[in-house]
C-alpha positions in Angstrom: -27.4 3.6 13.9 -27.4 3.8 10.2 -25.4 7.3 10.4 -22.8 5.6 12.1 -22.2 3.0 9.6 -21.9 5.7 6.9 -19.3 7.4 9.0 -17.5 4.0 9.3 -17.7 3.5 5.4 -16.0 6.9 5.4 -13.2 6.1 7.8 -12.3 2.9 5.9 -11.5 4.9 2.8 -9.1 7.0 4.7 -7.4 4.4 6.8 -4.3 5.0 5.6 -4.1 8.8 5.3 -2.0 10.7 7.8 -2.8 14.3 8.7 0.3 16.2 7.8 0.9 19.6 9.0 2.6 22.5 6.8 6.1 21.6 8.3 5.7 17.8 7.2 4.8 19.0 3.7 7.9 20.9 4.0 10.2 18.1 5.1 9.0 16.1 2.3 9.1 18.3 -0.5 12.9 19.3 0.9 14.0 15.7 0.7 12.6 15.6 -2.9 14.6 19.0 -3.9 17.7 17.5 -2.3 17.2 14.4 -4.5 16.4 16.7 -7.8 19.4 18.7 -7.3 21.8 15.7 -6.6 20.5 14.1 -9.8 21.1 17.2 -11.8 24.6 17.5 -10.1 25.5 14.1 -10.9 24.6 14.7 -14.4 26.7 18.0 -14.9 29.5 17.2 -12.8 29.9 13.1 -13.1 28.6 12.6 -16.6 29.8 16.2 -17.9 26.8 17.2 -19.4 26.2 20.9 -20.3 23.0 22.3 -18.4 21.6 22.7 -21.8 22.0 19.0 -22.8 18.6 17.3 -23.5 18.8 14.7 -20.9 19.4 17.7 -18.1 16.7 20.0 -19.7 14.1 17.1 -19.9 14.9 15.7 -16.5 14.8 19.2 -14.9 11.2 19.8 -16.7 10.0 16.5 -15.5 11.4 16.6 -11.9 9.7 20.0 -11.6 6.4 19.3 -12.8 6.3 15.9 -10.8 7.1 18.3 -7.6 3.8 19.5 -7.9 1.9 16.1 -8.1 3.6 14.6 -4.8 1.2 13.3 -2.3 2.8 14.3 0.8 0.5 12.4 3.0 0.8 9.0 1.0 4.9 9.5 0.9 4.7 9.8 5.3 2.1 7.0 5.4 4.7 4.8 3.5 7.5 6.0 5.4 5.6 5.3 8.9 4.4 1.6 7.5 8.0 1.2 6.3 9.6 2.4 9.7 7.0 0.2 11.8 8.2 -2.7 9.7 11.6 -2.0 10.4 11.3 -1.9 14.1 9.1 -5.1 14.3 11.8 -7.0 12.5 14.4 -5.7 14.9 12.4 -6.4 17.8 11.9 -10.1 16.5 
């Protein structure tokens, strides 16, 4: 019985984790890339900052480094939680 309790403790820590596939990760990263490109497009085309402007260069460097730290599992968990809450409020 004690072994079962130990397994349950491990499950509690991972309660909010989502098993993601390679495809799911690619979808999350594609969304990130879209936002990344849109932010840079806005600075260059709408704000008329050149690609060498410090704000553009720093944002590019920051977003590129952050891409490697994205927790896709957490992103999908948050999305699923928000989706379920939205569906619940519509059904109420």
